[in-house]
C-alpha positions in Angstrom: 18.0 30.3 -21.3 14.9 32.2 -20.2 14.0 32.3 -16.5 10.7 30.4 -17.2 12.7 27.5 -18.9 15.2 27.5 -16.0 12.4 27.5 -13.4 10.7 24.6 -15.2 13.9 22.5 -15.3 14.6 23.2 -11.6 11.1 21.8 -10.7 11.7 18.5 -12.5 13.2 15.9 -10.1 16.2 13.8 -11.1 15.8 10.1 -10.7 18.7 7.6 -11.2 17.7 4.5 -13.2 19.6 1.5 -14.5 21.3 2.2 -17.8 19.5 -0.8 -19.3 16.1 0.7 -18.3 17.2 4.0 -19.9 17.9 2.1 -23.1 14.5 0.5 -23.0 12.8 3.9 -22.3 14.6 5.4 -25.2 13.5 2.6 -27.5 9.9 2.8 -26.2 10.0 6.6 -26.7 11.1 6.1 -30.3 8.4 3.5 -31.0 5.6 5.4 -29.4 6.6 9.0 -29.9 5.9 9.6 -26.2 8.4 11.4 -24.0 10.4 9.6 -21.4 8.6 11.4 -18.5 5.2 10.4 -20.0 6.3 6.8 -20.3 7.6 6.8 -16.7 4.3 8.3 -15.6 2.4 5.5 -17.4 4.6 2.8 -15.9 4.3 4.2 -12.3 0.5 4.6 -12.7 0.2 1.0 -13.9 2.3 -0.3 -11.0 0.3 1.7 -8.5 -3.0 0.2 -9.8 -1.5 -3.3 -9.9 -0.4 -3.0 -6.2 -3.8 -1.5 -5.2 -5.7 -4.5 -6.7 -3.3 -7.0 -5.3 -3.9 -5.5 -1.8 -7.6 -5.4 -2.4 -7.7 -9.0 -3.5 -5.6 -10.1 -0.5 -8.0 -8.2 1.8 -11.0 -9.9 0.2 -9.3 -13.3 0.5 -8.7 -12.7 4.2 -12.3 -11.6 4.7 -13.6 -14.7 2.9 -11.5 -16.9 5.1 -13.1 -15.4 8.3 -16.6 -17.0 8.0 -18.3 -14.7 10.5 -16.8 -11.6 9.0 -17.8 -12.8 5.5 -21.3 -13.5 6.7 -21.5 -10.0 8.2 -20.3 -8.5 4.8 -23.1 -10.4 3.1 -25.7 -9.2 5.6 -24.6 -5.6 5.0 -24.8 -6.1 1.2 -28.3 -7.5 1.5 -29.3 -4.4 3.5 -27.8 -2.2 0.8 -29.6 -4.2 -2.0 -32.9 -3.5 -0.3 -32.2 0.2 -0.2 -32.9 0.4 -3.9 -36.5 -0.5 -3.2 -37.0 2.4 -0.8 -39.5 4.1 -3.1 -37.3 7.1 -3.8 -36.8 8.1 -7.4 -33.3 8.3 -8.7 -32.3 11.7 -10.0 
């Protein structure tokens, strides 16, 4: 084994997963032709986005429930909407 191959393998973290999940990953890899690390990356990225939007939706829900804060948000949006009419040309 070359030192470059050995160094690359040493850089890859090991993660324990449920054997059933490993079986599913293997099946998905066979169906898609993608490597297991690529499939895991896609799954983690999707979960990260899902959590981000859940938190964002929760924050907006809380904001809407606070009538004064929601009105302040709308006032700020109206100010920003008027900024487009400031006479400056967009580049």
